[in-house]
N, C-alpha and C positions, 0 to 999 in steps of 0.2 A: 818438788819440795816447796812448801808454803813459806811465805815471809813471816818472820817472828813478829809478835805483837810489840808495840813500843815499850821501852824500858823506863820505869818511873823510879826515882830514888827518893825515899822518904827519910828525911833527916829530922830527928826528934829525940831530945834527951830523956824523955819519959818512955821507957821501953813498951809499957802497956799501950800507950797511945800510938806509938809508931807501929806496933803490931796490929792494932785495930785498923789504922789507915791502910796498912798493907792488905789486911783481910778484905776490906771494902773494895779494894782495887784489883785484887788478885785474880778475879774471874776474867777480866778484860785485858790486863796488862801483865808484863813481867815486872815484878816489884822487888827492889832491894831496899833494905833498911840500914840506916846508920844511926847509932845512938849518941851522936855527938859530932861536933865540927871536925875534929881531927880525923875521926873514922870516916866522915863523909868525904874528905879530900882523898884519903887512902882508897876508898871505894871507887871514887871517880877515876883515880889513877889506874886501878885494876881493870876497870871497864874500858879503858882506852878510848874515851870520848864517845862511848856508845849510849850515853844517857840522853833520853829524849825530853824528859821533864823532871824537875826537882821540886818537891814539897819541902820547904825549909823553915824550921822553927827559928825565930829571930833571937830569942834569949836562951842561950845555952852556956853552961860553964866551960871554961877552957878557951874555946874558939867559938865566938858568937856566930849567929846566922848571917849578920852583916858582913863579918870577916870572911865567912865561907863564900858568900855571894861575890864579894870583891875578888877572891881568889879564882872563882869560876870564870868571871868575866876577864880577869887579867890573863888567864890561860887560854882565852879564846874558845872556850868550850861552847859549842853551838847548841844550846838547849834552852827551853823555856823554864822560868823559875817562878813559883808562887810562894810568897811568905805566908806561913800558916802559924799564927802567933797570938798570944794574949796581949801583946803590946798594941795599945790604941795608936792609930796612925797620927803622925804630926807632920809638919812641913819638912822634916828631915827626909821623908820618903821620896821627895822630889829628886834627890840626887842619887837614889839607889837604882841599880840596874835590874830590878825584878819586873815580871810581866803582870802579876796579879797579887792581891793582898787579901788574905782572909783572917778575920779575927775569931779566935776560939771562944766558945765551943763551935765546932763545925759539924754539920749533919752529913751523913754519908752521901746523900744526893748532891749536896753542894760541893763536896770534895770531888765526886765523880764528874760533875759538870765542869768544875774548874780544870781538871786534868784534860778532859775532852777539849775544852776551849784552848788550853795551852798547846796541845798537840795540833789542833787545827791552825793556830797562829803560826806554828813552826813551818807550815806550808806556804805562808805568804812571804812576800819580799820584805826587806828590812824596813822600808818606809811604813808599810801597813802594820808590821809588828810594833814599830815605835808608836804608831797612832793608837793601837790597842793598849799598849802598856801605859802611855800617858793618860789616856781616857780613863783607865782603871784607877790610876792615882788621883785624878781629878774627882771622880765619883766618890772615892773613899774619903778624900778631904771634905767634900761637900756634905757627906753624911755625918762628919764629926765636928766640923767647925761652923761657927756662925757666919752669916753673910758679911758682917762687918769685919770679922777676922780675915776672911778671904779677901775682901776688898782692900784691906790694909797691908796685905802680904805681897811684896814685889815678886817673889819667886812664883807664887800662884798666878799672878798676872802674866808672867813670862810663860808659864805652863799653858795657860789658856791661849795665848798668842801662838805658841808652837803647835798646839793641837789644830788651830785654825789653818796654819800654814800646811801642815801635813794633810788635812782634809782637802784643801785646795789641790795639792799635788796628786792625791789619790783620785780626785774628781777629774783632773786633767788626764791622768793615765787611763781612766775608764772611758773618757770621751774619745781618746785616741784609739783605744781598742775597738770601741763601738764603730767609729768612723772606718777603721780598717776592715772590720767585719762587714759593714755595709758596702764598702768598696769591693771587697772580694765577692760578696753575694751578688752584686750587680754584674760582675764578670761571669759568675756561674750561670746566672739567668741568661746572659748574652750567649754563652757557649751552648746552653740547652736549646736555645731558639734556632741555632744553625743546623 
């Protein structure tokens, strides 16, 4: 029996748009839709933490995407989340626990690429996942804010410093793996000569 494709939950209060996203993704993934924040949390409960990625609208009546995201993270649900929203990003995104941020309208290729990236990130360790999420936030802010706004914002400066720390950690980890591989390779060569 083959393994099931990853499960993507599309959370969007405009049913036609949610269904369109689901249609774009349906050939490659299992897709569930929720047409609001409360329905999203009910669906997540039904799925018993089986969700691999969530595409989450930020502005929804009743329970906003921000509140759904907080609930997902508070429950410890291990999935990647992309905000797909008409809300232009501001510095408030620095405190949010998402992995990627798309501003509507979104093309089908962009949506599919985002889901693929989210799922790939899910395979990495937590440090690398954090690096990708923070780098995404930084890029989004840099595309929306002026250089002087960025330079004057303390949270942005902290974000930049944190990204640099994570990059150094990842580089050290990669160096350690490379040294270990070189060391093991040396012993394999030594064994082959005997």
